[in-house]
N, C-alpha and C positions, 0 to 999 in steps of 0.2 A: 554523595553529594546530591543536594537538591538543587536543580537548575531553575532559573527564572521562567524558562519556556521550553517546551518541545514542539518542534515543527516536523509534521509528517507530509512529505511530498516535496519533490525537487523540481517541480515545473516552474513556470513563470511566477505564479502566486507565491510558492514557497521561498523562491529566490528573493522576490520583493519583500517579503516579511522578514527574511534572514538579514537582508542588507540593512533594513531599518533598525532592527534589534542590535546588529553589530555597531551600528552608528552611535547607538545609545549606550554602548558598553555593558550589554546584558549578557548574562551567561546562558547559552541555549544549546541545544542539540538539534541537529537538522538530519532527518531520516529521509532517504530516497535513493534513486538511482545516480551513480556517480557521473554517469554521462548525461544526466538531467533528463529533459522531456523527449520521449519518442515521438510524440505528436508534433512538437516543434520541429525536431530533426527531419522528418520525412515530408514536411510541407514544401511543395515545389516552389512557390513564390509567396511572400508576404508583403503586401503593399500598404497596409494600414497601421504599421508601428511608427509612432511619431519619432522623427529624427533619423530613421534608418530607412530610407526610400529603396523600395524593390529589392529585397534581399531574400535569399534562399533561407529555408529552415535550418540547414546545416550551418550557415554562415551566423545566423542570429543565435543559434544555440551555442556556437563557439564564442561569440561575444558574451553570453551569459556566463559561460564557464570561466573565461578569463576575468571577468568582473569578479566572481566569487573568489577565484584564486588569489587576485591581487588584494582582496580584502582580508585574506586569511581565513576564509570560511570553509570548513570542511564538511563533507556529506558522509553520513554513516549509512552504508548500504545494506545494513540488515533490516529485514522486513519485520515492521511493527504488527503483531498478530492480535494484540488486545491492549486496550486502555481502560483504565478504571478510575472513576472519580471518587476520592477518599473522603470528600467534604472539606478537606483542607488542601487539596491539590490533586495531582494526577499521578499514576503509576503506569508506565508504559513497558510491555513485554516484547522483547525483541530477541529472538533466538532463545537462549537460556539466560539472558540478562534482564534485570529489571532497572528502569531509570525512572527517577522521581523529578516532578516539576510543579511549579506554583500555577503555571498556565499552560494551555495547549492551543496550538493552532493546526488545524485540519486543512490540507491542502492537497488532497488525495487524487483530484482529478475526477473526471466523469467516469461512471461505472459503464465501461465499454461492453460488458457482457453480464448477462444474469447468471445467477448461481444455479447449479444443477438442482432439479427436483430432489429433495431429500437432503440436500446439503445442510440447510440451516437446522432441520429437525434432528440430524445425527452428529451435529458439531459437538465436539467433546465426548462422543460416544463411537469413535471409530473414524470420525472426520477430523483432519487436523490440518492446519495451515503451517507447521513447523516440523520438518523432518528430523532436525538436530534435537528438538525438544521431546518428541514423542516417538522417534524411530526405535528406541531400545525396547518398546513395549511389544514390538512385532518381530523379535528375534525368532527366526526359523519358521516365520508364518508367511502368508501371501497377501501382498498389498498392491495397491494400484496408486499411481502418481500422475497427477495432470499437471503439466508444466506449461504455464502460459507466456513464459519468456525465456529464450535460450540461456539468459544468464543464470538461470536456476537449475540447469541440467545437472550440476554437482551434486544436487539433492538426491537425484535418482542414483548416482553413484554410491552416495553414503547409504541409501536404504538397500541397495544391492549387497552391501557388505554385512547387512544384518538379516534381511528377509530371505526366504528360500527361493521366492519368486516375486518379481515386480512387473506388473503391467503398465507400460509406459505409454500415456496419451499425450501427444504433443498438440499444444495450441498455439504454435507460432509457425511462420512460413519457412523459415530456413530449415535446412536439413538437420536431422538429429545426429548427435555425435556417436561415435562408436561405443557400445555399451558392454558391460560383462555379460556372460553367457546366460545368466539367470534373469536378465532384463528382456522382455518381449514388447517391442514396438507395436503399437495398435494402429490399425488403419481405418478403424470405425470408432467414431467419437462417443463419448459418455452421453447417454441420454437420461439416466436416472440412477440415483443411489438408494439401494434398499437395504431395510433391516428393521428390527424391533427395538429391543433394548440396547443393541449395538449393530453396527453395519454388518451385513450378511453377504451382499452381493452387488453387482453392478449390472445395469441394463444398457447394452450398446444400441446405437441408432438402428441398427438392423434387427433389433429385438431379441438378439441373442444375450443371455445371462451368463456371467461368470462370478463364481464365489470368490470373495475377498474378505479378509480379516480387518483391514483398514484402508482408508483412502486419503492420500495426501495431496493437498491443492495449493500449488505455488503460483500465485498471480503477483502482479507488481503491487497491488494494494488489496486489502481485505475491505469488503462492502462496509459502509458506514454503520449499518445496523448491527453487524457483527463486531466491528471494531471497538465501539463504545456503546455498551447497552444503556438505554434510556435516552438516547439521542433522538430528537424529534426530526422527522424527515417530512418532506414535501414530495411525494412520489418517490423517484430514486434519488433525489437531492437532499442535501442537509439544510433544514430550514434556518434562516438567519434573518436578522434585521438589517437596517441600513448600516449599523456599526459591525456587521458581521459577527454578531453575537448569536450563539446557539441558546438552547434552552437549559444548558448546563452552565452554571457559573464558572467563570475561568476559561471557558472552552469557546474558541472562535474558529470560523471556517471561511475559506475564501477559494476563489477560482472556479473552476468548471464543476466542482463538487457541490456548489450552491445553486447551480442552474445556468440556464442560457441567458445571453449569448455564449457560446463557447469560443471566446476570443481572447488573444493573448493581452491585449489592452485591458480588457475587463479584469483578467487575472491579476495582473500587476497592480492595478488600482486597488483592488479587494485586498491584495496582501499587504499593501501600505496601510490601509484601513485597519485591518486585523492587527498589525504590528502596533500601531499607535493605540489601539483599544487595549492591548496588553500592557503598554507603558502606563496607561491610566489605571489600570486594575492593579498593577504591581505597586503603584503609589498609593492606591486605596489600602492595600494590605499592609504597607508599611506604617500607616497611621493607625492601624488597629492594635 
């Protein structure tokens, strides 16, 4: 099935886009975390959201979730690791599944952390963003896994069932779960990924080097430059015009990923704009 649109990101911008597409009876897929935006959830007080005076982030996020549920909109929590523009639409890779759409909305949020040195250069040559996609390549080998969110710890367990050893680098504040014997939790973060034709080792922040055959990086989202090749950026942000259009036809971006101010109200407004631009774009396609 080819969807009208795919939305990537379940924060306020993604929600706003999804609500508008739903109201216009469009067939779309919405990818993101099922509990929506962590940034919203952890906000102590929000005083500038119109119509909802002085609310906690947890309360506002609950309102967002309830509205999505009442509208019958579901969130697919698979991580989209790659998007390709085919010239006639888009293909999104999530896990081992490929989804097709006529239009694309990127609402991936601000890039909270830079990639590791060597990550971009070795992507596809030992660096992977999907354990279930590429884990079988490392059966009996030694791998490292960086987990940026506790929700993805199951990926470590999956790799432990394939690899002989897994070095586990935790990128979140909560305590790590109990792991199989062949998983070694690391207390010194990754400084650099090294290799030639393929990944060969990791350098930790204390300068020590450990040999690895592969590195799996599980964050809440993939950096825009790696997600969709050819996408024009403005620094770390996706470059858009006032209609939230990117340089790739049929691809729109909204929310924190397009730049400051990093405000919920701005994200919601841009999500609305992006959705309506998708509607206009689909109408143009129908005329062709």
